[in-house]
C-alpha positions in Angstrom: 78.0 23.6 36.9 76.8 20.8 39.2 75.0 17.7 39.4 72.2 19.5 41.0 72.0 22.5 38.5 71.9 19.8 35.6 68.3 19.5 34.1 69.2 16.4 33.0 70.8 14.5 36.2 69.8 11.1 36.6 67.0 10.4 38.7 66.8 7.8 41.7 63.6 4.8 41.3 62.4 2.4 43.8 64.4 -1.0 43.9 60.6 -2.1 42.4 59.9 0.6 39.6 60.1 -0.9 36.1 60.4 1.4 33.5 57.7 2.6 32.1 55.2 1.6 35.3 53.6 3.7 37.9 54.2 2.6 41.3 51.2 4.7 42.7 49.5 2.2 40.3 48.1 5.1 37.9 47.2 5.5 34.0 50.3 3.4 32.8 48.9 0.2 35.3 45.3 1.0 34.6 47.0 0.3 30.7 48.2 -3.3 31.7 45.0 -3.9 33.0 42.8 -7.1 31.1 39.7 -5.3 29.1 36.2 -7.0 30.3 34.9 -8.9 27.3 32.4 -8.1 25.7 29.0 -9.3 24.5 29.5 -12.7 22.5 28.4 -12.5 19.2 24.9 -14.2 18.4 26.0 -17.7 16.4 25.9 -16.9 12.4 22.7 -19.1 11.7 20.9 -17.4 14.7 21.7 -14.2 13.8 20.2 -14.8 9.9 16.6 -17.0 11.5 16.5 -13.7 13.8 16.4 -11.3 11.3 14.5 -13.1 8.6 11.5 -13.1 11.6 11.9 -9.5 11.7 12.0 -8.7 8.5 8.1 -10.6 8.2 6.9 -9.1 11.4 7.7 -5.8 9.9 6.3 -7.0 6.2 2.7 -7.8 7.8 2.7 -4.6 9.5 3.0 -3.4 6.8 0.4 -5.1 4.9 -1.8 -5.4 7.1 -1.9 -1.3 8.8 -0.6 0.9 5.8 0.0 -0.5 1.7 -1.3 -4.0 -0.2 0.1 -5.0 -3.6 -3.1 -6.1 -5.9 -3.2 -7.4 -9.2 -5.0 -6.1 -12.7 -6.9 -9.8 -13.9 -9.2 -8.1 -16.1 -10.0 -5.1 -19.0 -12.6 -3.4 -16.2 -10.6 -0.5 -16.6 -9.1 0.3 -19.3 -6.9 2.7 -20.1 -6.4 3.8 -16.4 -5.5 -0.2 -15.6 -4.5 -2.7 -18.2 -4.6 -5.9 -17.9 -1.4 -7.6 -15.4 -0.7 -4.1 -13.7 0.3 -4.3 -10.5 -0.9 -1.7 -8.0 -0.2 -0.7 -4.9 -3.0 0.0 -2.9 -3.5 2.6 0.4 -4.5 1.3 3.4 -4.9 4.6 5.6 -7.6 5.8 3.3 -10.0 5.6 4.3 -8.9 5.8 7.6 -6.9 8.5 8.4 -7.8 10.0 4.6 -10.9 10.5 3.6 -12.1 9.2 0.5 -13.4 11.8 -2.9 -15.1 11.3 -5.3 -12.9 10.0 -8.6 -10.4 7.8 -6.5 -9.9 4.6 -7.9 -10.9 2.3 -5.1 -9.9 -1.7 -3.5 -12.8 -3.4 -2.0 -13.9 -6.9 -1.3 -16.3 -8.7 -3.4 -19.8 -7.5 -2.4 -22.0 -10.2 -3.4 -20.8 -12.6 -5.7 -20.2 -9.8 -8.2 -16.8 -12.3 -8.8 -17.6 -15.9 -10.4 -15.1 -19.2 -9.0 -11.9 -18.0 -6.7 -8.2 -18.9 -8.4 -7.1 -20.5 -5.4 -9.7 -23.5 -5.2 -7.8 -25.5 -6.9 -4.5 -23.4 -7.2 -1.5 -24.6 -8.9 1.6 -24.5 -7.9 2.3 -20.2 -9.7 -0.7 -19.8 -6.8 0.0 -21.7 -4.1 3.7 -19.5 -3.7 1.4 -16.6 -4.5 -0.8 -17.2 -1.8 2.2 -17.5 0.6 3.2 -14.2 -0.4 0.7 -12.4 -0.5 0.1 -13.3 3.6 3.3 -10.8 3.8 2.6 -8.1 1.6 5.4 -9.4 -1.1 3.2 -10.7 -3.9 -0.5 -9.4 -4.3 -3.6 -11.3 -3.6 -4.4 -14.2 -6.5 -8.1 -15.3 -4.6 -9.7 -12.4 -6.9 -11.6 -11.5 -3.8 -11.0 -7.8 -4.5 -12.5 -5.8 -7.0 -11.1 -2.3 -8.7 -12.7 0.2 -9.6 -14.0 4.0 -9.7 -15.7 5.9 -6.9 -18.7 7.7 -8.5 -20.8 8.8 -5.4 -21.3 8.6 -2.0 -23.3 9.1 0.5 -26.8 11.0 -0.6 -25.3 11.1 -4.0 -28.0 11.5 -7.0 -26.4 9.5 -9.8 -27.7 9.9 -13.6 -27.8 7.9 -16.5 -30.1 9.3 -18.2 -29.9 7.0 -21.5 -27.5 5.1 -23.2 -24.9 6.8 -24.3 -25.9 9.8 -22.4 -22.8 11.7 -20.0 -23.0 10.5 -16.3 -24.6 13.2 -13.8 -24.0 13.2 -9.7 -25.6 16.2 -8.0 -27.2 17.6 -11.4 -23.8 18.0 -12.8 -23.3 16.8 -16.0 -19.4 14.7 -15.9 -16.6 15.6 -18.5 -14.3 12.3 -17.2 -11.0 12.2 -19.1 -10.2 8.6 -18.0 -12.9 6.2 -19.5 -12.3 4.4 -22.5 -12.5 6.8 -25.1 -13.5 4.5 -27.7 -17.0 3.9 -25.7 -19.3 6.6 -24.0 -19.8 6.8 -20.2 -23.3 4.9 -20.2 -24.2 1.5 -21.3 -27.5 1.2 -19.1 -30.0 3.9 -17.5 -30.3 4.4 -14.1 -31.5 6.7 -11.4 -29.7 6.1 -7.6 -29.5 8.0 -4.6 -26.4 6.1 -2.9 -28.4 5.3 0.7 -26.1 6.0 4.0 -22.8 4.1 4.2 -22.4 3.0 0.2 -20.8 4.2 -2.5 -21.3 4.1 -6.2 -18.9 2.7 -7.9 -17.6 2.3 -12.2 -15.5 0.6 -14.0 -13.6 3.0 -17.1 -14.1 0.7 -18.8 -18.1 1.7 -19.3 -19.2 -1.3 -21.6 -16.8 -4.0 -20.2 -16.9 -3.8 -16.6 -19.4 -5.8 -14.5 -19.8 -2.4 -11.7 -22.7 -0.5 -9.1 -24.3 0.5 -13.3 -24.4 -2.9 -14.2 -25.3 -5.0 -11.3 -28.3 -2.0 -10.5 -29.5 -2.8 -13.9 -29.6 -6.4 -13.7 -31.8 -6.0 -10.3 -28.4 -7.2 -7.8 -28.4 -3.8 -6.2 -25.0 -2.2 -7.6 -23.8 -0.2 -4.1 -21.2 -1.2 -2.1 -21.1 -1.0 1.8 -17.9 2.0 3.1 -16.7 -0.9 5.6 -16.2 -3.5 2.4 -13.7 -0.3 0.9 -9.7 -1.8 1.3 -8.4 1.5 0.4 -6.9 4.0 -2.0 -4.9 2.5 -5.8 -1.8 5.1 -5.7 0.2 4.0 -8.0 1.4 1.9 -11.1 4.3 -0.1 -9.5 4.9 -3.2 -12.7 6.2 -3.3 -15.0 7.7 -0.7 -14.5 7.8 1.3 -18.5 4.0 1.8 -16.4 4.9 3.5 -12.2 3.0 6.3 -12.4 0.6 8.0 -9.8 -3.1 7.5 -9.9 -4.6 10.4 -8.3 -6.6 12.6 -11.2 -9.6 11.7 -11.3 -10.6 13.8 -8.7 -10.9 17.0 -11.2 -13.7 15.6 -12.8 -15.9 16.2 -9.7 -14.8 19.4 -8.8 -18.0 20.9 -9.2 -20.5 18.5 -8.1 -21.9 19.9 -4.6 -21.6 18.2 -1.5 -25.6 17.5 -1.9 -27.5 16.7 -4.7 
């Protein structure tokens, strides 16, 4: 076999080509070309600051439009809600979703129903909670909101015939499994029709609740403006042992018609 027939024959290279290089400036040349520099990372302190600002913005948006925590300062909603329970309230109801009789709702104090204000002379603990509540990380300590059960909506005829009797809505006597079993459903007699744009609310602990019924019998007017409703209480989130939903009240009103 001569040299031209040997597949292993040597191949001559140009004098200016080194082994492993592409004399035509192809892929090998590109591999050795310097890569463009990536964008420099932010300093640690600036990266941390940006992360915190974004987290705070998200927290404020969530509190403003979606959910807000509240705490229960009294026994007016026993046994459904106990004193010092923490609840989460959906601000999508009313609005995106409709309210229904039987819902547990949170609303702004309609007419000085709550005496005093914990933020007038706040303790250091209350000051911290005030700051955290502004961004939705703690319940509002000002106690300018109340939590009750929605019993009557606009147009409803709500009646308590006498002390100790069952509550009636639009002529239907209610079976209310959520109220305090140690006391009756009605403490004082009343007969009201809920005006347009108003609601009628009552505590589950009927004999220890300054609610619509109590204020009505005191001559203060017991109706609450729909515009004062902050949202619907959805769940008890603290303490963990009491973690439960709050959506069982509507069943008591299943037979109530929309009109009296």
